[in-house]
Backbone bond lengths (Angstrom), bond angles and torsions (degrees), N, CA, C in turn:
res aa  C-N    CA-C-N  psi(-1)  N-CA   C-N-CA  omega(-1)  CA-C   N-CA-C  phi
1 M - - - 1.468 - - 1.527 110.11 -
2 D 1.335 116.14 127.32 1.466 120.67 -176.95 1.526 112.32 -72.86
3 T 1.340 115.86 -38.83 1.463 119.94 -175.96 1.516 110.10 -120.49
4 L 1.332 115.19 124.29 1.462 120.19 177.69 1.529 110.02 -88.58
5 L 1.322 115.47 -45.09 1.472 121.51 -179.15 1.525 109.17 -125.03
6 K 1.319 116.11 130.41 1.468 120.57 176.77 1.526 108.17 -124.02
7 V 1.318 115.59 120.24 1.471 122.54 176.78 1.523 106.69 -111.92
8 N 1.323 116.30 119.79 1.464 120.84 -171.27 1.532 111.45 -124.70
9 S 1.330 116.79 108.02 1.478 123.82 174.21 1.530 113.04 52.00
10 V 1.334 115.42 47.93 1.472 120.34 -177.91 1.529 111.06 -85.36
11 S 1.323 114.81 128.07 1.469 121.50 174.21 1.518 109.01 -126.39
12 K 1.328 115.50 152.91 1.468 120.82 176.66 1.520 109.26 -142.28
13 K 1.316 114.86 124.79 1.467 120.50 176.80 1.520 109.83 -117.63
14 Y 1.319 115.91 140.60 1.462 122.31 168.29 1.518 105.83 -115.87
15 G 1.323 116.95 102.43 1.460 120.22 -173.19 1.514 108.91 65.69
16 S 1.334 116.55 -123.59 1.472 119.66 179.23 1.531 111.81 -94.40
17 K 1.348 116.64 -3.15 1.484 120.29 -177.42 1.525 110.24 -86.76
18 M 1.324 117.30 121.51 1.458 123.47 176.77 1.523 108.73 -88.21
19 V 1.339 116.68 108.29 1.470 121.18 -177.30 1.528 110.69 -86.91
20 L 1.347 116.66 -39.51 1.458 122.08 175.29 1.518 108.06 -127.82
21 D 1.319 116.66 134.82 1.463 120.51 -172.74 1.530 111.35 -125.97
22 N 1.349 115.23 94.04 1.473 120.77 172.92 1.539 111.82 58.96
23 V 1.325 116.00 53.53 1.469 122.25 -177.27 1.532 110.25 -86.55
24 S 1.326 116.92 128.52 1.470 122.41 177.09 1.528 110.20 -136.34
25 F 1.332 116.29 135.54 1.471 121.31 171.85 1.531 108.98 -168.42
26 D 1.334 115.85 162.01 1.466 122.83 173.96 1.521 108.59 -119.06
27 I 1.346 115.57 147.75 1.462 121.10 172.77 1.527 107.56 -122.85
28 K 1.332 116.18 130.11 1.459 121.04 179.36 1.539 110.08 -90.70
29 P 1.336 118.30 160.84 1.470 120.18 176.72 1.524 111.45 -63.61
30 G 1.340 115.88 152.51 1.457 121.38 174.23 1.506 115.40 77.47
31 K 1.334 117.50 22.76 1.474 120.91 -178.00 1.538 110.54 -115.34
32 I 1.339 114.85 142.47 1.473 119.96 165.31 1.526 105.54 -105.72
33 T 1.326 115.02 113.35 1.471 121.32 -174.73 1.521 110.04 -110.94
34 G 1.310 116.09 129.80 1.464 120.76 174.32 1.525 109.90 -91.02
35 L 1.332 116.94 122.57 1.469 121.92 173.60 1.526 105.92 -98.68
36 L 1.321 115.85 104.78 1.461 120.87 -167.43 1.525 111.61 -114.94
37 G 1.317 114.25 139.96 1.455 119.97 177.89 1.512 109.38 -179.13
38 S 1.317 116.95 162.55 1.457 119.96 178.07 1.530 109.00 -74.97
39 N 1.314 117.22 170.68 1.461 121.04 178.45 1.525 109.48 -60.67
40 G 1.333 116.49 135.44 1.458 120.65 179.13 1.522 114.02 86.13
41 S 1.352 116.60 9.44 1.475 119.50 -178.06 1.528 112.75 -83.66
42 G 1.338 117.55 -9.63 1.462 120.99 179.40 1.520 113.76 105.32
43 K 1.355 117.41 4.89 1.472 121.35 -176.39 1.532 112.18 -58.94
44 S 1.329 116.53 -54.21 1.467 120.22 -176.56 1.520 111.66 -63.81
45 T 1.333 116.55 -37.75 1.472 120.58 178.20 1.519 110.19 -61.49
46 L 1.326 117.11 -44.23 1.466 121.35 179.05 1.528 110.59 -61.94
47 M 1.331 117.04 -42.98 1.474 121.21 178.81 1.530 110.27 -61.38
48 Q 1.333 116.70 -42.69 1.473 120.79 -179.26 1.528 111.67 -65.70
49 I 1.336 116.73 -35.34 1.469 120.39 178.12 1.528 109.83 -68.04
50 I 1.345 116.90 -44.10 1.467 120.59 178.43 1.530 110.14 -62.31
51 A 1.335 116.36 -38.92 1.476 120.85 -179.63 1.523 112.65 -72.61
52 G 1.339 117.30 -11.57 1.462 120.42 179.47 1.514 113.80 83.63
53 I 1.333 115.88 17.76 1.474 120.17 -178.57 1.522 111.05 -90.93
54 T 1.321 116.02 -36.60 1.466 122.62 179.02 1.527 108.50 -119.00
55 P 1.335 119.15 132.96 1.465 119.26 177.87 1.531 111.83 -77.78
56 A 1.328 115.69 146.89 1.468 120.30 173.65 1.525 108.71 -77.53
57 T 1.328 116.84 151.57 1.466 121.06 174.46 1.530 109.88 -74.29
58 A 1.345 116.01 -35.98 1.472 121.64 178.20 1.515 108.45 -151.66
59 G 1.343 116.08 159.13 1.460 121.14 176.84 1.511 112.97 99.40
60 E 1.329 115.13 176.36 1.464 121.38 -176.39 1.529 110.47 -134.95
61 I 1.346 114.83 147.35 1.462 121.36 175.04 1.516 107.78 -132.81
62 S 1.340 116.45 135.18 1.463 119.53 174.32 1.522 110.21 -132.65
63 V 1.340 115.67 145.65 1.457 123.09 175.61 1.524 106.74 -119.44
64 M 1.331 115.98 121.03 1.468 122.30 -175.57 1.531 110.98 51.77
65 G 1.324 114.69 40.14 1.457 120.60 176.25 1.511 115.09 81.89
66 K 1.347 117.53 -3.61 1.474 120.70 -179.02 1.523 109.78 -102.91
67 P 1.356 117.08 132.59 1.465 118.17 178.83 1.521 111.42 -63.72
68 V 1.328 116.32 143.43 1.467 120.57 -178.65 1.527 110.34 -59.10
69 G 1.316 114.62 131.14 1.470 121.16 -177.50 1.515 108.94 165.40
70 R 1.305 117.29 -149.60 1.470 121.13 -176.01 1.540 112.01 -58.51
71 E 1.331 115.91 -41.48 1.476 120.12 -176.51 1.521 112.87 -65.79
72 T 1.319 117.80 -29.83 1.477 119.73 -175.85 1.530 112.68 -88.42
73 K 1.337 118.15 -6.77 1.479 120.19 179.71 1.535 111.39 -59.68
74 S 1.357 115.42 -32.05 1.475 119.05 -179.30 1.534 111.82 -84.26
75 L 1.327 117.46 -3.10 1.470 121.33 -179.65 1.528 112.24 -102.46
76 I 1.351 116.00 -12.92 1.473 121.33 -171.41 1.527 110.83 -125.16
77 S 1.330 116.15 134.32 1.457 121.52 170.42 1.532 107.69 -115.26
78 Y 1.326 115.66 123.06 1.466 121.39 -173.12 1.531 110.34 -116.49
79 M 1.319 115.70 125.04 1.467 121.37 174.49 1.521 108.10 -108.97
80 P 1.348 117.04 103.61 1.463 119.14 -179.51 1.522 111.49 -70.99
81 D 1.344 116.33 172.69 1.471 118.97 -178.58 1.522 112.43 -80.65
82 R 1.351 116.37 -1.36 1.470 119.77 173.74 1.527 108.60 -120.27
83 P 1.341 118.93 141.76 1.468 121.03 -176.73 1.532 112.52 -58.54
84 L 1.345 115.30 144.11 1.461 120.69 176.59 1.526 111.04 -95.44
85 T 1.327 116.48 -5.97 1.460 119.75 -178.89 1.536 110.77 -83.02
86 E 1.343 115.04 159.60 1.471 121.34 178.14 1.525 109.24 -100.99
87 S 1.322 116.06 150.60 1.470 120.02 -174.47 1.536 112.73 -67.03
88 W 1.346 118.10 -22.57 1.480 119.45 -179.69 1.532 112.28 -75.70
89 M 1.327 116.50 -14.69 1.472 120.88 -173.89 1.527 112.98 -74.47
90 K 1.323 114.32 148.93 1.454 120.46 160.38 1.543 106.20 -91.67
91 V 1.334 116.87 167.55 1.468 120.57 180.00 1.530 110.12 -56.86
92 K 1.342 116.26 -41.66 1.479 119.33 -178.59 1.536 111.44 -66.05
93 D 1.348 117.67 -29.62 1.477 120.56 176.25 1.525 110.71 -67.22
94 A 1.331 115.75 -39.10 1.467 120.23 179.04 1.526 110.22 -63.35
95 I 1.342 116.58 -41.19 1.469 121.61 177.56 1.532 109.57 -62.90
96 A 1.337 117.00 -45.86 1.475 121.60 -179.51 1.529 110.87 -63.37
97 F 1.329 116.64 -39.07 1.468 122.14 179.51 1.534 110.14 -62.41
98 Y 1.306 116.17 -46.91 1.471 120.05 179.41 1.529 111.56 -65.29
99 K 1.348 116.15 -37.96 1.475 120.35 179.49 1.534 110.03 -63.06
100 D 1.330 116.01 -40.91 1.470 120.21 179.33 1.523 111.57 -69.07
101 F 1.308 115.81 -34.93 1.463 121.19 -172.79 1.526 112.73 -82.55
102 H 1.369 115.85 -31.30 1.471 120.08 -174.37 1.522 110.47 -124.17
103 A 1.323 116.42 116.03 1.469 121.43 179.69 1.529 111.66 -62.30
104 D 1.354 116.01 -24.36 1.470 119.83 -176.74 1.532 112.87 -91.40
105 F 1.340 117.91 10.09 1.471 120.69 -177.09 1.528 110.05 -76.56
106 N 1.333 116.29 129.07 1.464 122.63 -176.91 1.536 109.03 -102.36
107 V 1.328 116.26 101.91 1.473 121.07 -175.20 1.535 111.14 -65.10
108 E 1.335 116.32 -38.83 1.475 119.15 179.55 1.527 111.15 -61.28
109 K 1.323 115.68 -43.05 1.469 119.95 178.32 1.527 109.98 -64.08
110 A 1.332 116.41 -41.11 1.472 120.58 179.19 1.523 110.74 -59.88
111 R 1.345 116.67 -43.43 1.476 120.09 -179.15 1.533 110.51 -67.19
112 E 1.329 116.09 -37.92 1.469 120.37 177.49 1.528 110.09 -63.66
113 M 1.340 116.13 -40.56 1.468 120.26 178.59 1.525 111.37 -67.73
114 L 1.328 116.91 -41.87 1.472 120.22 178.36 1.527 109.93 -58.13
115 D 1.330 115.51 -42.18 1.458 121.38 179.55 1.535 109.83 -62.86
116 F 1.329 116.64 -46.61 1.469 122.26 179.59 1.529 110.77 -62.08
117 M 1.327 116.19 -35.30 1.475 121.81 -177.03 1.527 113.02 -87.50
118 N 1.338 116.50 0.24 1.481 121.11 -176.76 1.532 112.09 58.09
119 L 1.326 115.49 43.79 1.471 120.95 177.72 1.524 109.21 -107.48
120 N 1.331 116.04 131.04 1.462 121.76 179.86 1.529 109.79 -92.48
121 E 1.335 116.88 128.93 1.476 120.52 -178.75 1.527 112.56 -60.83
122 K 1.341 116.29 -24.35 1.475 119.29 -177.15 1.529 112.42 -86.29
123 S 1.331 117.66 -7.40 1.474 120.69 -179.07 1.522 110.77 -67.58
124 S 1.330 115.80 144.39 1.468 120.44 175.16 1.523 109.19 -82.16
125 V 1.319 114.95 137.23 1.464 120.49 178.84 1.530 110.59 -58.06
126 S 1.324 116.37 -36.07 1.478 121.01 -174.74 1.524 112.85 -65.73
127 V 1.348 118.75 -20.60 1.472 119.85 -178.53 1.534 112.27 -103.05
128 L 1.332 117.15 0.65 1.470 119.39 179.91 1.526 110.36 -70.75
129 S 1.327 115.46 141.37 1.468 119.94 173.90 1.522 108.40 -68.79
130 K 1.331 115.59 169.05 1.470 120.35 178.45 1.535 110.34 -56.98
131 G 1.348 115.62 -44.57 1.461 120.42 -179.61 1.519 112.54 -63.83
132 M 1.346 116.41 -42.58 1.468 120.51 179.18 1.531 110.93 -66.12
133 N 1.337 115.52 -38.13 1.469 119.25 179.10 1.528 110.86 -64.71
134 E 1.345 115.92 -39.65 1.467 119.51 177.07 1.531 110.35 -62.91
135 R 1.331 116.01 -38.85 1.471 119.93 178.33 1.527 110.60 -62.71
136 L 1.334 115.94 -39.93 1.464 119.99 178.84 1.527 110.85 -66.02
137 Q 1.327 117.31 -45.88 1.473 120.74 -179.72 1.534 110.47 -60.36
138 L 1.333 115.72 -39.61 1.463 120.40 179.43 1.532 110.53 -66.46
139 T 1.329 116.14 -41.62 1.468 120.71 176.99 1.523 110.73 -57.98
140 L 1.317 116.52 -45.77 1.476 120.88 -179.47 1.532 110.75 -62.67
141 A 1.331 116.48 -43.40 1.478 120.28 -176.74 1.526 111.66 -69.66
142 L 1.342 117.50 -44.34 1.465 120.49 -174.47 1.523 113.47 -81.29
143 S 1.324 118.30 -11.66 1.467 120.63 -179.74 1.521 112.80 -84.22
144 R 1.317 117.03 -1.12 1.467 119.83 171.33 1.533 109.02 -84.92
145 N 1.318 116.69 141.44 1.468 121.27 177.28 1.523 108.22 -92.25
146 V 1.334 115.78 91.65 1.471 120.91 -176.37 1.535 109.42 -132.75
147 N 1.317 116.70 -179.84 1.468 121.76 -177.43 1.525 113.37 -96.17
148 L 1.345 115.61 -25.83 1.462 119.44 -175.67 1.527 109.93 -137.52
149 Y 1.336 115.22 125.88 1.467 121.41 177.55 1.525 108.56 -110.66
150 L 1.321 115.84 132.77 1.465 122.14 178.47 1.523 108.00 -118.69
151 L 1.313 117.14 115.49 1.473 121.49 -179.05 1.520 109.17 -116.09
152 D 1.334 116.00 117.58 1.460 120.81 -178.37 1.529 109.61 -99.12
153 E 1.321 116.82 110.35 1.479 123.98 178.65 1.538 112.13 50.84
154 P 1.361 117.91 59.61 1.474 119.09 -176.21 1.523 114.77 -68.62
155 I 1.348 118.19 -15.10 1.478 118.60 177.69 1.525 111.68 -119.47
156 G 1.325 117.40 19.75 1.467 121.08 179.05 1.517 111.52 -62.12
157 G 1.333 116.95 126.98 1.470 120.36 176.08 1.513 114.71 69.65
158 V 1.346 117.31 19.99 1.466 121.26 -177.53 1.530 108.94 -109.00
159 D 1.355 116.80 142.34 1.468 118.98 -177.69 1.539 110.85 -70.34
160 P 1.340 117.69 159.20 1.473 121.65 -173.23 1.531 115.04 -55.33
161 V 1.345 117.85 -36.95 1.474 120.10 -179.61 1.524 109.81 -65.11
162 A 1.329 115.80 -46.00 1.472 120.18 179.23 1.525 110.73 -65.85
163 R 1.330 117.13 -34.12 1.471 120.49 177.59 1.523 110.91 -58.20
164 G 1.324 115.54 -47.12 1.469 120.49 -179.80 1.516 111.63 -58.88
165 K 1.319 116.36 -41.96 1.472 121.60 -179.16 1.529 110.02 -65.45
166 I 1.322 116.64 -41.95 1.462 121.19 -179.66 1.533 110.58 -65.07
167 L 1.330 117.57 -43.01 1.468 120.90 179.16 1.523 111.00 -65.51
168 D 1.335 116.96 -40.75 1.464 120.25 176.99 1.525 110.57 -60.82
169 A 1.330 116.34 -39.65 1.471 120.90 -179.61 1.529 111.32 -66.58
170 I 1.330 116.18 -40.09 1.480 119.42 178.99 1.526 109.48 -60.27
171 V 1.326 117.04 -47.89 1.466 121.47 -177.74 1.531 110.70 -65.24
172 R 1.317 116.19 -39.74 1.469 120.00 -175.88 1.521 113.02 -73.72
173 F 1.322 117.22 -37.73 1.465 119.41 -168.22 1.528 115.68 -105.19
174 Y 1.326 117.68 -6.02 1.460 115.44 179.25 1.523 109.10 -82.74
175 S 1.331 116.40 145.25 1.462 121.76 -177.14 1.522 109.89 -83.67
176 E 1.324 116.94 132.74 1.464 120.64 -173.17 1.526 114.27 -73.90
177 E 1.350 116.81 -11.06 1.474 118.37 174.54 1.533 110.09 -81.92
178 S 1.309 115.79 -17.39 1.468 120.16 -178.23 1.530 109.55 -97.89
179 S 1.313 116.38 175.98 1.467 120.64 174.90 1.519 109.86 -124.93
180 L 1.305 113.57 158.46 1.454 120.46 -175.47 1.523 108.81 -133.85
181 I 1.319 116.81 127.05 1.471 120.51 173.48 1.525 107.53 -110.93
182 I 1.322 115.31 123.64 1.467 120.22 -178.84 1.516 109.03 -116.59
183 C 1.322 113.73 120.76 1.451 121.60 -178.77 1.537 107.71 -94.29
184 T 1.337 117.51 124.01 1.466 119.62 -177.56 1.528 110.77 -158.55
185 H 1.328 115.83 158.37 1.457 120.11 168.03 1.539 109.46 -113.83
186 L 1.355 116.88 0.32 1.466 121.89 178.96 1.532 108.81 -93.23
187 V 1.314 114.99 71.61 1.464 121.48 -168.12 1.529 111.77 -69.51
188 R 1.320 117.02 -44.07 1.465 120.11 -174.75 1.526 111.09 -60.67
189 D 1.332 116.66 -39.28 1.467 121.00 -179.47 1.523 112.39 -68.05
190 M 1.325 116.09 -32.63 1.460 119.12 -167.67 1.515 115.45 -105.76
191 E 1.321 118.39 -11.85 1.469 117.89 -169.78 1.531 113.15 -64.49
192 R 1.335 117.73 -21.03 1.472 119.44 -178.77 1.528 112.72 -65.09
193 I 1.321 118.34 -21.97 1.471 118.67 -177.60 1.536 112.92 -98.95
194 F 1.340 117.74 -5.99 1.476 119.75 -176.51 1.526 112.39 -82.92
195 D 1.338 115.78 139.13 1.473 121.89 168.64 1.522 109.97 -86.19
196 E 1.322 115.56 -37.48 1.467 121.10 -179.42 1.524 108.51 -147.43
197 V 1.330 115.82 162.41 1.463 120.24 178.98 1.520 110.27 -135.01
198 M 1.330 114.26 151.34 1.463 121.94 170.73 1.511 107.73 -123.36
199 F 1.307 117.71 131.14 1.464 122.37 175.07 1.521 107.69 -98.17
200 L 1.322 115.92 123.46 1.467 121.47 177.33 1.518 108.29 -110.01
201 N 1.327 116.17 117.31 1.462 121.14 -176.56 1.524 109.24 -130.10
202 S 1.332 116.25 120.47 1.477 121.62 179.45 1.530 112.05 51.19
203 G 1.336 115.49 42.32 1.464 120.20 175.16 1.506 115.36 81.94
204 N 1.343 118.27 5.60 1.474 121.96 179.34 1.523 111.12 -123.33
205 I 1.344 116.25 142.58 1.468 120.26 171.23 1.527 107.50 -78.89
206 V 1.339 116.56 113.75 1.471 119.93 -176.44 1.536 111.87 -101.34
207 L 1.348 116.28 -10.01 1.458 119.99 175.66 1.529 108.02 -159.39
208 H 1.334 117.44 136.61 1.471 123.26 173.47 1.522 106.02 -141.69
209 E 1.326 115.61 104.20 1.468 118.25 -170.56 1.528 111.27 -150.86
210 E 1.346 115.69 152.35 1.466 121.35 173.63 1.531 108.70 -64.46
211 V 1.331 115.76 141.80 1.471 120.67 -179.30 1.538 110.43 -61.50
212 E 1.333 116.20 -42.35 1.467 120.94 180.00 1.526 110.76 -59.65
213 S 1.328 115.42 -39.98 1.465 121.08 -179.62 1.528 110.96 -65.46
214 I 1.329 116.86 -39.18 1.477 120.72 178.22 1.531 109.40 -61.09
215 R 1.339 115.37 -43.27 1.466 119.19 -178.32 1.530 111.51 -67.76
216 L 1.344 116.32 -40.38 1.470 120.25 -177.68 1.528 111.96 -75.83
217 K 1.355 114.64 -46.23 1.465 119.82 -173.03 1.528 112.05 -76.74
218 H 1.321 114.83 -40.44 1.470 118.57 -174.72 1.530 112.51 -103.72
219 G 1.336 115.87 -12.04 1.461 119.88 176.88 1.512 113.83 65.58
220 R 1.324 115.70 33.99 1.466 118.07 178.90 1.521 111.04 -150.27
221 S 1.327 115.48 168.12 1.466 120.00 179.24 1.525 109.83 -78.40
222 V 1.329 115.15 163.99 1.470 120.30 176.32 1.530 109.60 -61.60
223 D 1.345 115.72 -38.11 1.463 119.89 -179.28 1.527 111.45 -62.81
224 D 1.340 116.96 -42.26 1.472 120.46 177.80 1.530 110.72 -63.69
225 M 1.330 115.47 -41.86 1.463 120.93 179.69 1.530 110.28 -64.10
226 F 1.330 115.21 -40.44 1.466 121.83 179.71 1.534 110.00 -61.37
227 K 1.328 115.42 -46.55 1.480 119.86 -179.61 1.514 111.28 -62.01
228 E 1.327 115.67 -36.53 1.461 119.91 -179.92 1.535 111.19 -67.53
229 V 1.340 115.70 -44.50 1.480 120.36 -177.49 1.521 111.15 -70.70
230 F 1.348 116.04 -41.19 1.461 119.62 -173.45 1.526 113.36 -99.90
231 G 1.308 116.64 -2.25 1.457 119.81 177.74 1.501 113.51 63.75
232 E 1.350 116.44 35.15 1.470 119.54 -178.25 1.518 110.56 -102.60
């Protein structure tokens, strides 16, 4: 299949505020794509629409040829920017909860990831550091066997050492037949794992290009390009 995700003329309004304005792009299988933009650029809203959590005001989205909705829930794993776990849980409870909730959850992969992330199944979620909690959320999201993974700010508020571990885990544990869209504003930390990037500015995609092409054609890093476009 040439196209895994197709986003066609998607717009989103909240009252009179246009959050996304006629956004279109395709994602092919086997890609790690960075969805980059400053805070308030519409990144999280776009991720929620693709995940089927928020409806678009206009436009269409399909995953593997199926319109986003009930049928695509089994094709997409979404990690929001806020934890989905409850504070009463231990790590092993979170794993059991996901296993019960998702038929495609791979417990063996989850345990392998926990081991790689130095997470103890007996630890209480409530005592995990921000970095450890992010590692747990990532383990839960990537342990599903799906075609499209959506990660919203997976290293937000995490110290540099934990960031490196999380990025290593993404590269090691994601399946190459699937695709991954990672929404972030921490471009310098993450650009090493991206195959391609999309810049979202004021609800519009202003650039969608292979990372290698940016370096060859423009002679600069994605982070430098990002600063130029967003004035950061």
